[in-house]
N, C-alpha and C positions, 0 to 999 in steps of 0.2 A: 621919487620913490613912493611918496604918499599917493600920487596919482595912479601909479601902477598897482598898488595895493587895492585901491578903490575899484579899479577896473577888474581885478581878479575876483573881488567880492561880488561884483555885479554879474559875473558869468553864471549862466544857468548850468545845473548839473547835466552831464551827458545823458541824452535820452535815446533809447532804441525804439524804432518804429517799424511795425510790420503792417500787413494788410490781411483782411478777411478773404480767404480763397473759397470757403464753403461753409455752410451751416447744415449740420445733420442732427435733427432732433434737438437735444439740449447741448450739442457740441459745436464749438466754433473752431474751424481749421484755419491756422494762421501761417502765412509765408512771411519770411523776413530774416532778421538776424538770429537764427536758431541758436547759434553758439553762445549768445548772451543770456539764454534762458536756462533755468534749472527747474526741476520739479518743485512745485509749491510756490513758485514766483508769481507775483501779481501782474495783472495786465488790465488795460481799460480800452474797451471798444467804443469808438466815437460814433454817435448817432446825432440826428438833428434834435432829438429830445434830451440829449445829454449823454455822458459817458456811462457805460455799463461795466461794472467791476467784474473781473474774471480771475481764474487761477489756472496755472499750467498743471494739467493732470497726466500728461503723457506726450509721447512723440511718435510719429508715424512717417517713416521715410524722411522727407525734407520738410515736414510740417509739424507744427506744435498743435497739440489738442488743448483747447481752452474750455473751461466750463464756467458758466456765469453765476453770479450771486443774485441775479434778478432776471425777469423775463427778457427774451431777446427781441422784443418788439422794436422795429425801426432799424434793425441791422441789415445791411446790404452788402453784396459782393464788392470787394475793393475798399471797404471802410477801413480807416486807419486804426491801428492798434498801438497804443502807447505801452511800452514794456517797463515794468518796475522789477529790476533784477533782484531786489532784496526779498528775503523770506519774511512773511508776516510776523510782526512782533507787537508787544504791548508795553506801555510804560505806566503801570499802576502806582497808586499811592494809598496810604491809609485813609485819605479823604474820600475814597470811593465807597467806603462803608455807608450803608443806608441808601444806596442807589440801585437803579435797574438799568441794565445795559443790553445791547443787542450783540450779535455774533462778532462785531468789529470793535467792541468795547466802547461804542457810542451811547450816550445816555438816551433813554426813551421814556423817562419819567417826568419830563417837563420841568425839571429842577435846575436847568442851566447846564453849562459845560462842565467837563471834568478836568481837574488839574492833572498834568502829566508829570511822572516821576523822572528821575535821572537815568535809571537803569532800564535798558530795553531787554525784555524777556521774550524769547521765541514762543509762539503759540504751540508749536510741536516740540516741546522740551523733552529731554531724555530723563528717565528716572535716575535717582542716585545709584552709584555702583553698590552692589550687594554687600561688599566687604566694608564699606564706609558707613553703612546705615546703622542707626541705633536699633535696639530691640523694641518690641512693643511695650507700652507702659502699663500702668495700672488700669483697672477697669474704670469705665466712666458711667455716670448716672444718666440714664436716658429718660427717666420719668415715666416709663411704661413698665408695668408689673411683669408682664409675660417675658419681656426682654431682660429686665434687671435680674430676674431669677433664672430663667431657663436658657436664654440665648445671650449671655453676657458679652459685652463688647469692650475691648481694651483700646487704650489710646494708640492710634496708628494702625488699627485693624481695618480690614476691608470686608464688608458684607454685602450680599445681594438680597433684595426683597423680590421673591419670585411670586408672581400673581397674574391671574387672568384679568380681563377688563371688568371694571365694576365691582371688584372684590374689596376695595378699600385701601389700596396701597398709598394713594395720595393723601388720605386722611392720616395714615400712620406716619408718613413723611412729615406731615404738618405737625404732628405731636412731637416728633423728634426735633424739628426746627425750633419749636418754642421751648422745649424742656431740657434738651441735652446740655450737659456740663462741658462747655468749651469756651474758647476766647473769641473765635470768629466763625461765621457760617457762610459758606459759598454754596449757592443753590443754582443748579443748572436745570432749566425747564426745556427739554429738548423734544421738539415735535409735539408739544402740547396744544390743545385747543385754545384759541385766543381768548375765549370766554373764561376758561379756567384760570388763565394766568392772572387776570385782574382779581378774581375771587381769591386766589392763593395769596397774593400780595396784600390785599386790603383786609380780608376776613381771617385768613389763616395766620399769616405772620403778624399783621397789625403794625402799628407805629413802633411799639417797643421792640418787637422781634426784628424789625428791619434795621434798627440802629446798629446792630452788630453783624449785619449780613450784606452781601452783594448778591443780586439775582441776575442771572444771565438767561436771556429768553430768545428762543428761535421757535416760532410756532409751526404747526404742521403744514401751513400753506407756503412756507418759505422754501427756497431751493435746497437741494441736498447738500450743497457746499456750505450753506449757512448753518444747517443743522449740525453738520460735522464740526464746523469751526466753533460753534457755540460750546460743544462739549470740550474741545481742546482749550478754549478760552477759560472755561470753568476751572480746569485743572491748573492752568497757568496762574490764575488768581490765587488758588489755594496754595500753590508752591511759593508764591511771593510772600504770603503771610507765614507759611511754615518756616521759610528761611530767615524770618525775623524772630524765630523762637516761639511762635504762637502755636497753640493747639487748635487746629482748624477742623471743623466738621464739614465735609463736602457731601452734599446731597445731590444726586443726579437722577432725573426722571425724564427719559429712561434710556438705558443702555441699548435696548432693542431698537429704538428709533435712530440712535446713532449708527447701529449696525445696518439698518435699512438704508440710511443715507449713504453709507460707504458702499453698500451693494449697488445702489443706483449709480454712484460715481464709477465703480469698477466696471459695470456693464457698459456704461457709455464709453469708457476707455478701451473696450474690447476684451475684457477679461472673460474667461469661460465661466458659466454658472456651474456651481457644484450642488451640494445638498440644499434642497428647497430654494434654489436660485441664488444662494449666497456665493459671492466670489471669493477666491483665495485671499484677497487683500483684507476682507472683513476679519478673518481669523488671525491676520497679522496685526491689524490695527487695534483689536480688542485688548490684548495684553499690553501693547504699547501705551494705551490710554490708562488702563486700570493699574498698571505697575507704578504710575506716577504718584498714586496715593501711597500712604504708609509713613513709617518713621523717616525723619530727615537725617542728614549727616551730623555727626557729633562735632561741634565746634566750641572750643574752650570749655569742654566738659558739659555742654548743653546742646539740646537739639529740639527743634519743633517737630510736629507730626501732623499728618493729614489722616483723620479717621474718615474713611470713605464708605458711604451707604448708597448703593446704586439699585434702582429698580429694574427688573427684567420682566417685560410683558410677555408671558408665555402664550403662544399661539394655540387657541382652542383648548386652553387649560392643559396643554401637553407639556409637562415639566421636563421632558427629555428632548425637546426640539433643539435644533443646532446651537442657537445663541445661548439658551439656558444651560445646555450641556457644556459649552465652551467656557462660559462665565463661572460655573461651579468649579472648574478646574483651576481657575486663576485666583478666585477670591478666597478669603480666610474663613468662610462660613456662609450659611444661607438661611434666610427666613422664608418659610413656605406659607403662603396664604391660600386658603382653599374656598371655593365657591359654596360647597356644602355647609361649611361653618358659617359663612356670611348669610346663607339662606335661612338658617335657624336663628339669626339675630344676634350672634355673639361677635362683637367687634372689639379690638382688631381680630380678624379671622385667621389667626396664626395657628397652624398645625404644629404643636410643640414636638410631637414625636418625629416629625420629618424635618425639623429645623435643627441646625448644628452651628455651634461656634467652635472654631478650632483652637481657641485660646483657653477653653475650658477642658479639664477642671483646674488648670494651673492658677487661675485667678480667683479661686474660691477658697474660703476657709473650710475646715473639716466639718464643722457643725452645719454649714450651709450645704455641703455636698450630701450629707445624710438626708436633709429635707428634700433636696432636688431629686435624689434617687428614689426616695419613698413616693413622692408625688408622681414622678414619671412612671414608676412601676404600676401605680394605681391607674393612671391614664392608659397605659399599654394593656393592662389586664381588662379594663372596661372595653377598650377598642376591639380586642380579640373576641369578646363575648357579646358585643353590642346587639347583634342580630338576634341571638338566642334570648337575651334579656328583654328586648322589645316584643318578641313573639310570645313571651311568657313561658318559654321552654326551659328556663333555668329555675331550679327550685332553691330558694334561700336556705342556707346552711349546708349546701353540698360542698362548697369550697370556701374556706375562710378568707382566702385572698381575693376571690371574686366578690364575696360579701363586702369586704372592705372597699374594693373599687367602686361598688355601687353606692356605698355610703358617702364616699368622697367625691363622686362625679359632680353632683350639683354644686357643692361648695367650691370645687376647683374651677368649674365653668364660670361661676360668679367672680372668682378671683381673677381669671384671665380676661374677662370682659372689662372694658374701660371706655368711658366717654372721652371725646377729644379734649374736654376742658379739665379732666381729672389728671392730677399729677401725683405720682407716688415715688418716693425715693427708694434707694436700694435697701436701707435698713428697715424702713416701714414695710416694704414688699416682703422681706423675709419674716418680719414679725407677724404679718397677716397670714402668710403661708404656715408658719409654725403654729399659730393659733388654730388653724383649720385641722392640721394633723394632730395636734394635742387634744383638741376637743373630741375627736373621734376615738383616740386612745383611752380617754377617760370614761367613755360610755361603758356601762356594766357588761354589755355583750362582748366587748373587746378586752375587758379587764380580766 
């Protein structure tokens, strides 16, 4: 009996093997045991240089369509394909904090191997059912005055940072990563430049910031599958800590590059292009990814939460392009950054009048709402009259409200501007805003 048990243990798991029938662009067509395959299953194409990891992205007649995670150099017709019928999963542990991983959850920081947990979590997890989710919690301190006052974020909320290239969204993300009040930070750098990744980890996060964070990296030169999977892995890690009752801040830069990766995959699989070349699967995958953030299920009267902040790179500063438009409809608010504000040297270049948090005003005290409305009205009045004011066509004293807006413009601009190293809590932010409004009210002309 003991001998039989030993022989059973020595048996290798059943393997399914197919063969390469064709290579078209970035696609590998495979013949073999198609019935053993499912969408999302893994496969390895054997070459003389080593195996190339792939994923099943579709089927066509009697063939499976595979897309690689690496260049297809060395692949030839008839090459063997080893099929892994399991869907990709991850086994994280709290010991992963402080580490940098790739799209497969493999360490790339040179600090040794990662321990594996007991529970296997699917990379393409489903969000909690709507009726089992907790409500969003209290507001959180982000350390950024403009957000702490005008675009407040609550625990479990999801917001987008909408910005063109070079406007400062990555710097704003770095401020949130260092200063936000949370237990764990999961950062997904999707499609970023390789140079910026190193700078973000070393200069922005630093050793102290990295201690409570996990960074997932897929640079712009990596295949579309790797970029998409890195985004999915980021959410899987956030869900793992959320289910432990933690408040997780999930920062992802950027959703646009995730959408571009899915577009590339969809086009390769034969999907028809729609608006600006995006395929239908892009608009299916966006809510599937973003809905994974938010409050968790209530268990024993407690729940964790994922507060998600995602950047959306608007094409040509067009804030109504397809991905930006779709993301706005899914998220719980948006932070709009504008090039014109950045060009005049005010950072973060947030347009307060165009930015919205859908949890406001419910998370504000009455006296705070009075300050917010007064400041926003002054900013709106100045914006409406800005051209006339700069041309000298407005005569002081014509309209008391416009006069007030002009008086408040410079102090409010100074209030909204903040360096990356400056940290201001919620109470201090409102105190400073109150001082600006009060000092103007105390002037003789306004009294």
